[in-house]
C-alpha distance (Angstrom), angle and dihedral (degrees) to the residues before:
residue distance angle dihedral
M1 . . .
F2 3.83 . .
S3 3.80 131.7 .
F4 3.77 139.8 164.8
F5 3.76 116.6 -120.3
R6 3.81 112.7 -151.7
K7 3.77 133.5 179.4
K8 3.77 106.6 -98.6
K9 3.75 103.1 164.2
P10 3.81 129.8 19.9
V11 3.71 112.3 -104.8
A12 3.73 118.9 -136.0
P13 3.78 113.9 -106.7
V14 3.77 118.5 -93.9
T15 3.76 119.0 -139.9
P16 3.83 120.3 -139.9
E17 3.78 88.4 -109.2
T18 3.77 93.9 59.7
P19 3.82 113.8 68.3
L20 3.83 115.9 -145.2
V21 3.68 116.4 -132.4
A22 3.73 116.9 -146.3
E23 3.82 97.4 -137.9
P24 2.98 119.9 53.0
V25 3.85 100.9 18.3
Q26 3.81 109.2 -139.2
T27 3.77 119.1 -155.1
D28 3.81 136.4 169.6
T29 3.76 86.8 -100.5
A30 3.78 129.4 44.3
P31 3.84 119.4 -43.0
I32 3.75 119.2 -97.5
H33 3.77 118.2 -126.8
H34 3.79 120.6 -161.9
A35 3.72 114.7 -139.8
A36 3.81 118.3 -128.0
A37 3.71 112.9 -89.8
P38 3.86 116.8 -113.9
V39 3.80 119.0 -102.5
I40 3.67 112.6 -100.8
N41 3.82 123.3 -165.2
A42 3.75 121.7 -137.4
A43 3.82 94.0 -99.1
E44 3.77 90.9 54.6
I45 3.84 98.4 46.3
T46 3.77 95.7 96.6
N47 3.80 94.4 44.8
A48 3.75 89.9 49.1
A49 3.71 91.8 54.1
V50 3.74 93.4 50.3
H51 3.84 97.5 37.4
P52 3.80 104.5 29.5
E53 3.78 124.9 -179.2
P54 3.85 110.9 -117.7
L55 3.77 118.3 -108.9
K56 3.69 116.8 -111.0
T57 3.75 121.5 -137.8
E58 3.72 131.3 -165.1
E59 3.68 127.2 -159.6
A60 3.78 120.9 -136.7
A61 3.77 117.7 -129.1
A62 3.80 96.5 -140.4
P63 3.86 119.9 76.2
A64 3.77 114.2 -97.5
P65 3.84 113.0 -92.5
A66 3.75 119.5 -117.2
P67 3.81 112.0 -80.3
A68 3.77 113.9 -96.0
P69 3.77 120.1 -135.2
A70 3.72 106.5 -76.8
P71 3.83 109.2 -106.2
T72 3.76 97.7 -176.9
A73 3.76 145.2 1.7
I74 3.78 102.6 22.1
I75 3.84 112.5 -170.1
E76 3.73 115.9 -144.0
A77 3.79 118.9 -110.3
V78 3.84 110.5 -86.8
Q79 3.74 102.5 -159.5
P80 3.84 121.8 87.9
Q81 3.77 113.0 -109.7
A82 3.78 99.2 -148.8
K83 3.76 139.8 -1.4
L84 3.81 95.8 -105.3
S85 3.67 123.0 151.0
W86 3.85 117.6 -107.8
A87 3.81 91.1 -110.2
E88 3.72 90.1 52.9
R89 3.85 93.1 48.7
L90 3.83 90.8 45.8
K91 3.82 90.6 51.8
A92 3.79 92.2 48.0
G93 3.79 88.9 47.6
L94 3.71 94.7 53.0
A95 3.83 92.9 46.9
K96 3.81 93.7 112.7
T97 3.78 94.8 49.9
R98 3.78 91.2 42.2
D99 3.85 92.4 50.7
R100 3.76 92.1 51.2
L101 3.79 93.5 44.4
G102 3.75 97.8 36.1
K103 3.76 98.1 48.6
S104 3.77 90.3 50.2
L105 3.79 93.7 46.6
A106 3.79 95.0 44.5
G107 3.80 89.4 81.7
L108 3.80 92.6 46.8
F109 3.78 92.9 50.3
G110 3.84 91.7 46.0
G111 3.68 97.4 99.6
G112 3.84 108.5 -88.8
Q113 3.73 125.4 138.6
I114 3.82 119.7 -75.4
D115 3.77 104.2 -116.0
E116 3.79 140.8 134.2
D117 3.73 93.6 -79.6
L118 3.82 89.2 56.7
Y119 3.83 91.1 51.1
E120 3.76 90.2 51.0
E121 3.71 93.0 52.5
L122 3.81 90.4 47.8
E123 3.84 89.6 52.4
S124 3.76 91.3 53.6
V125 3.84 91.1 48.1
L126 3.83 92.9 52.2
L127 3.72 93.9 48.8
T128 3.78 90.6 49.6
A129 3.71 89.2 57.5
D130 3.82 88.6 56.6
M131 3.68 98.3 -111.7
G132 3.78 91.9 140.1
I133 3.78 130.5 -127.7
D134 3.81 97.5 -83.1
A135 3.79 94.2 50.0
T136 3.83 92.7 42.8
Q137 3.82 92.4 51.5
H138 3.71 89.8 47.5
L139 3.84 93.8 51.2
L140 3.86 91.7 45.5
S141 3.73 91.5 52.6
D142 3.73 94.0 45.8
V143 3.81 93.7 45.9
R144 3.86 90.0 50.9
N145 3.84 89.6 53.3
R146 3.84 91.9 49.2
V147 3.80 91.3 47.3
S148 3.84 90.1 50.5
L149 3.83 96.6 44.3
A150 3.83 92.8 45.9
G151 3.79 94.3 41.5
L152 3.76 94.2 -125.2
K153 3.81 116.7 -179.8
N154 3.76 106.6 167.9
G155 3.77 130.3 71.7
S156 3.75 91.8 -133.4
E157 3.78 88.8 66.5
L158 3.83 91.8 58.7
K159 3.78 94.5 79.1
G160 3.77 95.1 70.9
A161 3.75 92.5 44.4
L162 3.81 92.5 52.3
Q163 3.74 93.2 45.4
S164 3.78 92.1 53.4
S165 3.73 92.1 45.1
L166 3.82 93.1 51.2
T167 3.82 91.6 46.2
D168 3.81 91.7 52.7
L169 3.82 90.0 48.0
I170 3.80 97.0 53.5
S171 3.87 100.2 31.7
P172 3.83 92.3 90.3
L173 3.87 86.1 66.2
Q174 3.81 91.0 60.7
K175 3.87 101.1 93.8
P176 3.83 111.8 135.5
L177 3.84 116.1 -138.4
D178 3.78 113.1 -103.8
V179 3.83 111.8 -158.5
S180 3.81 95.2 172.4
T181 3.79 93.4 85.7
H182 3.87 94.8 82.0
K183 3.73 138.1 18.9
P184 2.85 113.1 -120.3
F185 3.78 93.6 27.9
I186 3.89 105.7 -155.1
L187 3.72 115.5 -147.8
M188 3.77 116.3 -174.7
V189 3.78 116.7 -162.6
A190 3.87 125.6 -155.7
G191 3.78 137.3 171.9
V192 3.78 146.8 131.5
N193 3.78 122.7 -78.4
G194 3.81 114.1 -73.7
A195 3.85 97.1 15.7
G196 3.83 91.6 119.0
K197 3.75 96.7 -103.0
T198 3.78 101.6 146.7
T199 3.85 92.8 41.8
S200 3.79 89.3 50.1
I201 3.75 90.9 53.7
G202 3.72 91.6 54.2
K203 3.79 90.9 51.2
L204 3.77 91.6 46.9
A205 3.78 90.2 53.0
K206 3.76 89.8 53.6
Y207 3.86 89.8 46.4
F208 3.85 92.3 54.0
Q209 3.76 91.5 44.9
G210 3.87 87.3 55.9
Q211 3.76 87.0 59.8
G212 3.85 90.3 55.0
L213 3.78 94.4 -103.6
S214 3.81 127.8 139.0
V215 3.84 115.6 -126.1
L216 3.79 136.8 -160.8
L217 3.74 124.7 -168.7
A218 3.77 126.8 -149.2
A219 3.81 113.2 -156.5
G220 3.77 94.7 -145.5
D221 3.81 95.0 162.1
T222 3.77 94.5 95.0
F223 3.74 95.5 159.6
R224 3.82 96.9 64.9
A225 3.77 114.9 54.5
A226 3.82 91.1 -165.6
A227 3.90 91.1 59.8
R228 3.74 89.5 54.2
E229 3.74 92.9 49.5
Q230 3.83 92.0 46.4
L231 3.79 90.0 54.0
V232 3.83 90.5 48.2
V233 3.83 89.9 53.8
W234 3.69 91.6 47.3
G235 3.80 89.9 51.2
E236 3.85 92.5 48.7
R237 3.87 91.0 50.4
N238 3.78 93.4 47.9
G239 3.77 98.4 36.8
V240 3.82 91.3 -117.3
Q241 3.76 125.5 147.7
V242 3.85 115.7 -117.0
I243 3.73 129.1 -161.8
A244 3.72 112.9 -157.9
Q245 3.87 141.3 162.7
D246 3.71 132.3 -157.4
G247 3.79 99.4 -117.5
G248 3.72 122.1 -45.7
D249 3.84 131.5 94.8
S250 3.87 119.0 -5.0
A251 3.81 88.9 -162.5
A252 3.82 90.6 59.6
V253 3.80 91.6 50.8
A254 3.87 89.5 52.7
F255 3.81 91.2 47.5
D256 3.75 94.3 53.3
A257 3.73 93.4 42.8
V258 3.87 90.6 57.5
N259 3.72 91.6 47.4
A260 3.81 91.9 48.0
A261 3.86 90.7 49.1
K262 3.84 90.5 51.9
A263 3.83 91.4 51.3
R264 3.84 94.1 47.0
G265 3.82 97.6 40.5
I266 3.76 93.8 -117.4
D267 3.81 116.0 177.6
V268 3.87 101.6 -148.9
V269 3.75 131.8 21.4
I270 3.83 115.9 -164.9
V271 3.82 112.8 -163.1
D272 3.87 116.2 -158.8
T273 3.76 119.0 -155.2
A274 3.81 133.6 -166.6
G275 3.76 117.3 -86.6
R276 3.82 112.8 -106.2
L277 3.74 141.0 168.3
P278 3.78 119.2 -117.3
T279 3.88 87.5 -124.3
Q280 3.83 90.2 61.4
L281 3.76 95.0 88.6
H282 3.77 97.5 179.9
L283 3.84 89.2 53.3
M284 3.80 90.9 48.8
E285 3.70 87.5 53.1
E286 3.77 90.8 52.8
I287 3.76 93.7 53.3
K288 3.73 90.1 51.6
K289 3.82 86.9 56.4
V290 3.78 89.6 53.3
K291 3.85 88.4 56.7
R292 3.83 91.8 47.7
V293 3.88 93.2 49.4
V294 3.85 89.6 48.8
Q295 3.79 86.2 54.9
K296 3.73 89.9 53.7
A297 3.84 90.7 54.8
D298 3.77 91.5 45.0
P299 3.90 117.9 9.9
T300 3.84 89.6 -154.3
G301 3.80 95.4 55.2
P302 2.81 156.3 137.6
H303 3.79 89.0 44.1
E304 3.74 95.8 -175.2
I305 3.84 128.0 26.5
M306 3.75 106.7 -169.0
L307 3.81 127.2 -173.0
V308 3.86 118.9 -153.3
L309 3.83 113.0 -143.6
D310 3.80 129.6 -168.0
A311 3.84 108.7 -134.8
N312 3.82 89.2 -148.1
N313 3.78 89.3 72.5
G314 3.77 93.3 67.7
Q315 3.80 113.1 -177.3
N316 3.81 91.2 5.9
A317 3.78 86.1 67.4
L318 3.77 88.2 62.3
S319 3.80 89.4 52.8
Q320 3.83 89.2 53.0
V321 3.80 91.7 51.1
K322 3.85 91.5 53.2
S323 3.80 93.3 47.9
F324 3.79 98.5 45.3
D325 3.80 90.6 42.8
D326 3.80 91.9 53.6
A327 3.82 90.3 50.3
L328 3.76 102.3 39.6
G329 3.89 109.5 14.2
L330 3.79 98.1 -115.9
T331 3.81 118.8 -137.5
G332 3.77 100.7 -177.8
L333 3.81 145.3 13.6
I334 3.79 136.6 -145.9
L335 3.83 118.3 -157.8
T336 3.75 114.3 -159.3
K337 3.79 137.0 -173.8
L338 3.80 96.7 28.9
D339 3.75 86.1 148.7
G340 3.78 93.3 63.5
T341 3.82 100.2 50.6
A342 3.75 142.9 61.2
K343 3.86 89.6 -148.7
G344 3.77 97.4 88.1
G345 3.72 90.3 128.3
I346 3.85 88.7 79.2
I347 3.83 86.0 93.3
A348 3.74 89.7 70.1
A349 3.82 90.9 49.5
I350 3.82 89.8 53.4
A351 3.74 92.2 46.8
K352 3.80 92.2 54.0
Q353 3.77 101.2 41.1
R354 3.84 107.1 27.3
P355 3.88 109.1 8.7
I356 3.79 98.7 -164.4
P357 3.86 113.5 158.9
L358 3.80 110.9 -87.8
R359 3.88 96.8 -141.2
F360 3.80 98.7 178.1
V361 3.84 142.2 11.1
G362 3.81 126.5 -159.2
V363 3.78 122.0 -151.5
G364 3.84 103.7 168.7
E365 3.74 149.3 0.1
S366 3.75 98.4 -87.1
I367 3.79 118.4 106.1
D368 3.83 87.1 -121.6
D369 3.79 93.8 56.5
L370 3.74 97.2 85.4
R371 3.78 109.4 80.9
P372 3.80 140.8 154.8
F373 3.83 113.5 -77.6
I374 3.85 115.4 -105.0
A375 3.81 114.2 -173.2
K376 3.78 96.7 -153.5
D377 3.81 93.5 48.3
Y378 3.74 91.1 50.6
V379 3.81 94.9 51.0
D380 3.79 92.2 44.6
A381 3.77 90.7 51.6
L382 3.82 90.2 46.8
F383 3.81 95.1 55.8
D384 3.81 107.8 25.7
């Protein structure tokens, strides 16, 4: 059973202090109730996706009750908290990683002699920041070469060498996403449960809209009703069309979303998928099916297969990258929740072992806290 969800009535802004619950949606005015979608038989599915019936909403007469504590599916706040520059937000978001790294490096950069003891301490610091063994060994070797070539003698001179080495290591990940190559540009999003996949999709939709592009969302997570409702709310707030289904086949949702986007001249289609662990082989086979079905709707798609990673997972995030890449052929990554972890060094580990473009990084709950990855900005925020 398919339906389009459209924005019918502006929803009152939500402050960061007020969590938004996917179902029911509480606002400062009356609650909005979505009417049940009409039943569509198999022969009418495609027509329904392309020519949907508008949702009807009804407004309750009584004032909305006070929001109850959110039991499930809390959607992150969507309004920016303060007008800070991206560099300031990135620096604030990386505070935990910088504190762990900076405090440890302070002694190394204090002015002592550069010797083997200092290199051993540097190795421990980099491993503690979750950069991984391969990236750490690479950085140590590169720093040694820089020290030798430049004739550095004092520990205080190591900071610049380490910053330059780290920037060179992660710079290959800096490849902005270009959605102008196809219309519609089909972006398929995958990830494990809890990585911030659905929220990232909502923020991506807003980002693309800011570039003057039209967006359509496909609620392909048909296993978790809360994910579908979250996406619907994001769609309402951003004025973005959403194709959803109550249960059923996520591949079918993706197929109809692509066809609908073609018929309506949509610029970008973002296909959500259910969260899954790489060890759940039957679910990994299912997401491969979603990719195959998208290719039936558009032989050139999907044009981007993006994995959402939770920075809190540290080295486990690298394992996820390898597994999903082997299964789907990833073309991009999103790293979320950098503001909540001291494991921001995982970017270096990814750059060394599986250098898939890091399209976006998230450092907060604001809708503006998901931005394209810039290597120099990241390193500057990490050390300054």
